[in-house]
N, C-alpha and C positions, 0 to 999 in steps of 0.2 A: 369177912369176905372170902368166898371160895371160887375156884376156877371151874367153870363148866366148859368142857372141851367140844361139846357137840350141840350147841343151841341150834335148833332146826337142822341138825345134821352136819353142819360145816362151819359154824362160827364159835370162836372162843369168847366166853362171857365171864366177867367177874360179877358175882351176885352175893347178896345177903340172903342166905337160904331161909332165914326166919322172917323175911319180909313178904309182902303181898305178891309183887311181881317177881322178885328174885326167887322166892320159894316155888312159884309155879314153874319157872324156868329150871330150877335145880331138880325138882322131883319129876317133872313131865317132859322137859326138853323143849318147851315152847311156851309162848304167851300170845293170846289172840290168834289162835290157829285158824279160825274161819277167815279172818281178814288176810292172813298170809296166803291161804289157798287162793283167794280171789286175786290177790296181787300177783301171785306166781303165774296166773293165766294172762294177766293184763300187761305186765312189764315186758318191754322190748328193748333191744339194744339201742343205744344213743339217747334214750329218754332222760328227762330231768325229773327227779323225785324230790319234793320239798316236804320236810318234816318239821312242823311247828309244834313245839312242846315235845322235843325228842326224848327227854328223860335220859335213860342210859342207852338208848339207841335201838330198841327192839325192832322198830320198823325201818329206820335208816340203815342199819347194818344188814338187815334182810335184803333190802333193795340193792345195796352195794354188792352183796354176795351173789345175787341171782345172775346178774350180768355185769361183768367188770367194766363195761363201757357205759353203764348207767351213771349219770351225774347225780350226786346226792347233796342237797343243801339242808343241814340240820340246825335248827334254832333251839338253844338251851342256855339258860343263864344262872339258874340256881346252882350254887357252887358245888355242892356234893354231887349232883347228877352230871354237871358239866365236866368235872374232873374225871368221873367214872367213864363218861362217854369218850373223852379224848384218850384215856388209857386203853379202852377196849378197841378203839380204832387203830391205835398203835400196835396193840397185841395181835390184831389180825392183818396188819400191814396193808390196810385199805388206802389206796391213793385217790379214790374217786369220791371221797366224802369231805365236804367243806363245812366246818363248824362256825356258825355265827354266834358270838358270845353275847347275845342280847335276845330279848323276846319282842313280840310284835303287839301293837295296840293302835288305837285311833289317833294317837298323838305321841310326839317325842317327849318323854319325861322319865323321871326316876320315881318308882313306886315301891312301897313296902309290900313284901310277899309273905303270906302266912301258910302254915300247914297244920297238921294234927299229929300228936304223939299218943293218941288214945288207942292203945293196942287192943283193948277189949272191944271197942266199937268197930274196928276194922279187921279184927281177927289177926292181929299182929301189926308190925310196922308197915305202913303203906307209903311207898316212895313217890306216888303219883298224885299227890293232893295239893301241890303248891298253887296258890291262888292270890289274886289281888283283892278278892272280895271276902274279908274275914267273916266268920260266923262263930256261934258257940262251939261248933265241932272243929273249926279250924281257926285257932287263935294264937298259935305259936309263931312268932316272927322268925323269918328266915333272912331278914335283912332287906336292904333297898337295892333294887336292880334296875338296869337300863331297858327302856322300851323304845322302839323305833317304828317307823311306818314302812311297810313292805314296798309299796309302789315307788316311794321317793328314792329308795336305794336300789331296787332290783329291776324295775320295769324296763329301763333302758339297757340293762345288761343281759337280760334273758334272751337267748335264741330259741329255747324251748321251755315249756312248763307243762309236763304231761300228767303228773300225779301230785296231789296234795293230800297230806294227812295232817289234821289239826286237832289238837286236844290240849286246851289251855284253861280248863276249869272255869268256864264262864266268860272268858274274854274272847271267845271265838268270833262272835258277831262284830264287836268293835274292830277287831283286827281285820276281818274279812272285808268290811266296808272300805278300808283303806288299801285293799288289794283289788278293788273293782276293775281298774284298768287292765290288770294282768289277767283276771278271770275272764273279762270280756274278750280279750285278744286271743288267749290260748285255750279257754274252755277245758281246764284239766279235769281228769277223773278225781273225785274228792271222797275221802273218808273222814268223817267228822264225828266226834263224840257229842251227842245231843243230850242234855240233861236239864229238865225243867227246873230242878232245884238250884243248880248252878246258875242258870240263866236268870231266875228270879232275883238272886242275890246281886246280879249285875244290872237289874232294872229292865229286863225284857223277857220275852217268853219264846217257846218253841215256834209259835205261829209267826213271830217276827222273823225268825231264821228261815222258815219255810217261804215266807213272802220274799225275802232277800234272794234266795236261790231261784225262785220262779221267774224273776225279772231277767235272768240269763238263759232261761229255757231249760233249766235242770229238772230232772225227774229223780225221785228218791227210791231207794231199794234197801231191803234188809238182808243180812246174811242168813243163809240156810245151808248148813254143811259147806260144800264148796260151790254153791250157786248163789246168785242174787235174785231176789223176788221183789216185785213191785210192793211198795210200802203203802198201806192203807191207814195205819194208825201209829201214833207215837206214844212211848211210855211217859206217863205224867208223874211217876214216882221215882224210878231208877234212872239209869243212863244207858244209852244205846250207841253203838258205832253204826252210823248210817252211811250208805254210799249215795253220792249224787253224781249223775251222769248227764 
């Protein structure tokens, strides 16, 4: 692990420079730049930013650093990423980040999580592959972790819910369905990773996710430089970060 003192210009990060996300941060100083540019335009003081699948905190830490009065709630449970996230929060002395040491799903239960150590397939170690849906490419156990239901815990506690980023490798729709009360009440700006491959392993497809969002009146957009453009088609092979408004 090495210290990067200027992630996005003002955040200290501990990264593995030989990994997928860590290497991008080490060599280029950012990861998911387009998404950060969009968020920098949208985030306002006093907002609540919820990061589901926070990993080492790329989005959560950015939100916390943009405006010190933004409240950030980050969900992460895989031990390696959780410990790294907590250490980086302490390193930056952020007081506005709450870490929930569990992940979200359609029911409360403990589930085994899997990842991949195939460096050839992913061009190095990839720290963002943890999933509850194993496959030939992701078959290395990371242990059993705790899953809970968002609305059961947070609906009555939230005064605001302005931005949601969710990336949990196929479990997005099951988790979102148990956030329905919160989505209906607050209508947050959403950034979601959509992957037909991951969704199929979970037993649904992109069209199911589209239908879910449509019932709340959401419209979808794709990132282009620092702008969002209406989305007319979805990738059926890779994965995309999509904005829903």
